[in-house]
SETORTI-8050 format. One record per residue: x, y, z of N, C-alpha, C in turn. Coordinates in steps of 0.2 Angstrom, whole numbers, padded with zeros to 4 digits, always signed. Layout:
N
XYZXYZXYZ ...
***
This chain:
184
+0471+0586+0360+0473+0588+0368+0473+0582+0373 +0470+0577+0372+0472+0571+0377+0478+0567+0375 +0480+0567+0369+0486+0564+0367+0492+0569+0369 +0491+0574+0369+0496+0579+0372+0498+0579+0380 +0491+0578+0382+0491+0577+0390+0494+0569+0392 +0492+0565+0387+0496+0558+0388+0504+0557+0388 +0506+0562+0384+0514+0562+0383+0516+0567+0387 +0514+0571+0393+0516+0576+0397+0517+0573+0404 +0521+0570+0405+0523+0567+0413+0521+0572+0418 +0524+0578+0416+0523+0584+0421+0515+0586+0423 +0512+0587+0418+0504+0587+0417+0501+0581+0421 +0503+0576+0419+0499+0570+0423+0500+0569+0430 +0507+0571+0433+0508+0571+0441+0505+0577+0443 +0504+0582+0439+0501+0588+0443+0492+0586+0443 +0490+0583+0438+0482+0580+0438+0482+0575+0444 +0486+0571+0444+0487+0567+0449+0487+0569+0456 +0490+0574+0457+0491+0578+0463+0484+0581+0465 +0482+0585+0459+0476+0588+0461+0471+0583+0463 +0470+0579+0459+0464+0574+0461+0465+0569+0467 +0471+0568+0470+0472+0566+0475+0471+0570+0481 +0472+0576+0480+0470+0582+0485+0462+0582+0485 +0459+0581+0481+0452+0582+0480+0448+0576+0483 +0451+0569+0482+0449+0564+0485+0451+0564+0492 +0455+0566+0495+0457+0566+0502+0453+0571+0505 +0450+0577+0502+0445+0581+0504+0439+0577+0505 +0437+0575+0500+0430+0572+0500+0429+0566+0505 +0436+0562+0506+0435+0557+0512+0435+0560+0518 +0439+0566+0519+0438+0569+0526+0431+0572+0527 +0428+0575+0522+0422+0578+0522+0416+0573+0523 +0418+0567+0521+0413+0563+0521+0412+0559+0529 +0418+0559+0531+0418+0557+0538+0422+0550+0539 +0424+0548+0533+0427+0541+0532+0434+0540+0535 +0437+0546+0536+0444+0545+0539+0444+0546+0546 +0438+0546+0550+0437+0545+0557+0437+0538+0559 +0441+0536+0563+0442+0530+0566+0434+0527+0569 +0430+0532+0571+0424+0529+0574+0419+0528+0569 +0419+0531+0562+0415+0529+0558+0417+0522+0555 +0422+0521+0553+0425+0515+0550+0423+0509+0556 +0425+0510+0562+0423+0505+0566+0415+0504+0567 +0412+0509+0566+0405+0508+0565+0402+0504+0560 +0405+0506+0555+0403+0502+0549+0405+0495+0549 +0410+0492+0553+0412+0485+0552+0406+0483+0558 +0404+0487+0564+0399+0485+0568+0392+0485+0566 +0391+0486+0558+0384+0488+0556+0381+0492+0558 +0384+0498+0562+0379+0502+0565+0379+0510+0561 +0384+0509+0558+0384+0516+0553+0387+0515+0547 +0383+0516+0541+0384+0514+0535+0388+0520+0530 +0391+0524+0534+0393+0530+0528+0397+0528+0525 +0402+0524+0527+0408+0521+0523+0405+0517+0516 +0400+0513+0516+0396+0509+0511+0393+0515+0507 +0389+0519+0510+0387+0524+0505+0392+0529+0501 +0398+0530+0504+0404+0533+0501+0407+0529+0494 +0407+0522+0497+0410+0518+0492+0404+0517+0487 +0397+0516+0488+0392+0517+0482+0393+0521+0478 +0393+0527+0481+0393+0534+0477+0398+0534+0473 +0405+0532+0474+0411+0532+0470+0410+0527+0465 +0407+0522+0466+0406+0517+0461+0401+0520+0455 +0396+0523+0456+0392+0526+0453+0396+0531+0448 +0399+0536+0452+0402+0541+0448+0408+0538+0444 +0412+0534+0447+0418+0532+0444+0415+0526+0436 +0410+0524+0438+0408+0520+0433+0405+0524+0426 +0400+0528+0429+0398+0533+0423+0404+0536+0420 +0408+0539+0424+0414+0543+0420+0418+0539+0416 +0420+0534+0419+0425+0530+0415+0423+0527+0408 +0416+0525+0408+0413+0522+0403+0411+0529+0398 +0410+0535+0401+0407+0540+0397+0414+0542+0392 +0419+0543+0396+0425+0544+0394+0428+0539+0388 +0427+0533+0390+0429+0528+0386+0426+0529+0379 +0419+0530+0380+0416+0531+0373+0417+0536+0369 +0419+0541+0372+0422+0548+0368+0428+0547+0367 +0432+0541+0368+0439+0541+0366+0444+0544+0371 +0443+0546+0376+0446+0549+0380+0451+0545+0383 +0448+0540+0386+0453+0535+0390+0452+0527+0386 +0457+0524+0387+0456+0516+0385+0455+0511+0390 +0451+0507+0391+0450+0502+0397+0455+0496+0396 +0458+0495+0401+0461+0488+0401+0459+0484+0407 +0456+0480+0406+0453+0475+0411+0458+0469+0413 +0460+0469+0418+0465+0465+0421+0463+0458+0423 +0466+0451+0422+0465+0446+0425+0466+0446+0432 +0464+0440+0435+0465+0439+0442+0466+0432+0443 +0467+0431+0449+0466+0425+0452+0463+0424+0460 +0462+0420+0462+0459+0417+0469+0464+0418+0472 +0470+0415+0471+0476+0416+0475+0478+0422+0477 +0479+0427+0472+0480+0434+0474+0475+0437+0477 +0469+0436+0475+0464+0439+0478+0463+0437+0486 +0465+0430+0488+0465+0429+0495+0471+0432+0499 +0478+0431+0496+0485+0435+0500+0482+0443+0499 +0479+0446+0495+0478+0454+0495+0473+0454+0500 +0467+0451+0500+0463+0451+0505+0465+0450+0513 +0469+0445+0513+0472+0444+0520+0476+0450+0524 +0481+0452+0517+0485+0457+0520+0480+0463+0522 +0476+0466+0516+0471+0472+0518+0467+0470+0525 +0464+0464+0526+0461+0463+0532+0464+0464+0538 +0470+0461+0538+0475+0462+0545+0476+0469+0545 +0479+0472+0542+0480+0480+0542+0473+0483+0545 +0468+0482+0542+0461+0485+0542+0459+0483+0550 +0460+0477+0552+0457+0475+0558+0463+0477+0563 +0469+0478+0563+0473+0480+0568+0472+0489+0569 +0471+0492+0563+0471+0500+0564+0466+0502+0563 +0461+0499+0560+0455+0502+0558+0454+0507+0552 +0459+0506+0548+0460+0511+0542+0460+0507+0535 +0459+0509+0530+0461+0507+0524+0467+0511+0522 +0470+0509+0515+0476+0514+0514+0473+0520+0513 +0468+0521+0509+0465+0528+0507+0463+0532+0512 +0460+0529+0517+0457+0532+0523+0464+0534+0528 +0468+0531+0528+0475+0531+0532+0479+0538+0530 +0478+0538+0523+0481+0545+0520+0477+0551+0523 +0470+0550+0521+0466+0556+0524+0466+0557+0530 +0467+0553+0535+0468+0553+0542+0475+0557+0544 +0480+0555+0541+0486+0559+0542+0486+0566+0540 +0482+0567+0534+0481+0573+0533+0478+0578+0538 +0473+0576+0541+0469+0579+0546+0472+0578+0553 +0478+0576+0554+0482+0576+0559+0481+0569+0564 +0478+0563+0562+0478+0558+0567+0483+0555+0568 +0487+0555+0573+0493+0551+0576+0493+0544+0575 +0488+0542+0577+0487+0534+0575+0488+0532+0569 +0484+0536+0563+0485+0535+0556+0493+0535+0553 +0495+0542+0556+0503+0544+0555+0508+0537+0557 +0507+0536+0564+0512+0532+0566+0510+0524+0564 +0504+0522+0566+0503+0516+0563+0500+0514+0556 +0498+0520+0553+0496+0518+0546+0501+0519+0541 +0507+0524+0542+0513+0524+0538+0518+0519+0540 +0519+0517+0545+0523+0511+0547+0519+0505+0544 +0513+0505+0546+0511+0497+0544+0510+0497+0537 +0509+0502+0532+0510+0502+0525+0517+0500+0523 +0521+0503+0526+0529+0502+0524+0531+0495+0527 +0529+0494+0533+0532+0486+0534+0528+0483+0531 +0521+0482+0529+0518+0478+0526+0520+0477+0518 +0521+0482+0515+0524+0481+0508+0531+0479+0508 +0535+0480+0514+0541+0477+0514+0541+0469+0515 +0536+0467+0519+0535+0460+0521+0533+0457+0514 +0528+0459+0511+0526+0458+0505+0532+0456+0499 +0536+0461+0499+0541+0461+0494+0545+0455+0495 +0547+0454+0502+0551+0449+0503+0549+0443+0504 +0542+0442+0504+0539+0436+0504+0536+0434+0496 +0538+0438+0492+0535+0437+0486+0538+0431+0481 +0544+0430+0482+0546+0425+0479+0544+0417+0481 +0543+0416+0488+0538+0411+0490+0531+0411+0489 +0527+0417+0488+0520+0418+0487+0518+0416+0479 +0524+0418+0475+0522+0419+0469+0519+0413+0466 +0521+0408+0467+0517+0402+0464+0509+0401+0467 +0508+0402+0472+0501+0403+0475+0498+0409+0473 +0500+0414+0470+0497+0420+0468+0494+0419+0462 +0496+0415+0457+0493+0413+0452+0488+0407+0451 +0486+0404+0456+0482+0399+0458+0474+0401+0457 +0471+0398+0452+0463+0399+0450+0462+0406+0447 +0467+0405+0442+0465+0411+0437+0458+0413+0434 +0457+0419+0434+0450+0420+0431+0451+0425+0425 +0447+0426+0421+0447+0429+0415+0447+0437+0417 +0450+0441+0412+0448+0448+0413+0443+0450+0407 +0437+0448+0413+0430+0449+0408+0425+0455+0412 +0422+0458+0408+0418+0463+0411+0411+0459+0412 +0405+0463+0415+0399+0460+0416+0395+0460+0409 +0397+0465+0405+0394+0466+0398+0397+0461+0393 +0403+0458+0394+0405+0454+0390+0404+0448+0393 +0403+0445+0399+0400+0439+0402+0393+0438+0400 +0388+0444+0399+0381+0442+0399+0380+0445+0391 +0385+0446+0387+0384+0446+0379+0378+0453+0379 +0379+0458+0383+0376+0464+0382+0379+0470+0381 +0375+0475+0379+0379+0482+0378+0382+0485+0385 +0388+0490+0384+0389+0492+0391+0383+0496+0395 +0380+0500+0391+0376+0504+0396+0370+0499+0398 +0368+0494+0394+0363+0489+0397+0365+0486+0402 +0371+0486+0404+0374+0483+0411+0374+0488+0416 +0377+0494+0414+0379+0500+0418+0373+0502+0421 +0367+0505+0418+0362+0507+0420+0357+0503+0426 +0356+0497+0424+0354+0493+0430+0358+0493+0437 +0364+0492+0435+0368+0492+0440+0368+0499+0444 +0367+0504+0441+0367+0510+0444+0360+0510+0448 +0355+0509+0446+0349+0509+0447+0348+0504+0455 +0351+0498+0454+0352+0494+0460+0356+0498+0466 +0362+0501+0463+0366+0505+0469+0362+0510+0472 +0358+0515+0468+0354+0520+0470+0349+0517+0474 +0344+0511+0473+0340+0509+0477+0342+0506+0483 +0349+0504+0484+0352+0501+0490+0353+0508+0494 +0356+0513+0491+0357+0518+0495+0350+0521+0497 +0345+0522+0494+0340+0525+0496+0337+0521+0502 +0337+0513+0500+0336+0509+0507+0338+0511+0513 +0344+0511+0513+0348+0513+0519+0346+0519+0522 +0345+0524+0518+0344+0530+0521+0336+0530+0524 +0330+0527+0521+0325+0525+0522+0324+0522+0529 +0329+0516+0530+0330+0513+0536+0333+0518+0541 +0337+0523+0540+0340+0527+0544+0346+0525+0546 +0350+0521+0543+0357+0519+0543+0362+0522+0540 
***
């Protein structure tokens, strides 16, 4: 079944659209597509965004590793570099600081009719992508500086997958509970 899905571009696009709609719906329902919630996260007065992200990490980590263990997906851990991380972080940070949305929340906010996300977000994503593409030849030498391995935590610590994932999930749940207990 999974092999036939991998070879069927139309089904993959349909599943991508379906999961994109579900993702946008969940972002909207959690409130993270609202400018006020995002700004309050940055002001450390509302931790809704952090809680949603921690929930996504738990669900994604368990789901991906479970499916990998069943042979349903292949993991391809990519290498990176400090140069590309710095450039990407600056681009993301500037857009986030100027508009108060990240790319995912911009799409969700546009879907619920936020004009600032539609005009500023879509224009900003398009303009930012164009600037990056035009600047890429000059940025390319810097992007590869400080390369780091494509290593997972379990490889780094020489442990089994679930021996790393279970404590990580426990830690995330403890942080979540702690935030709730503090009323944040």
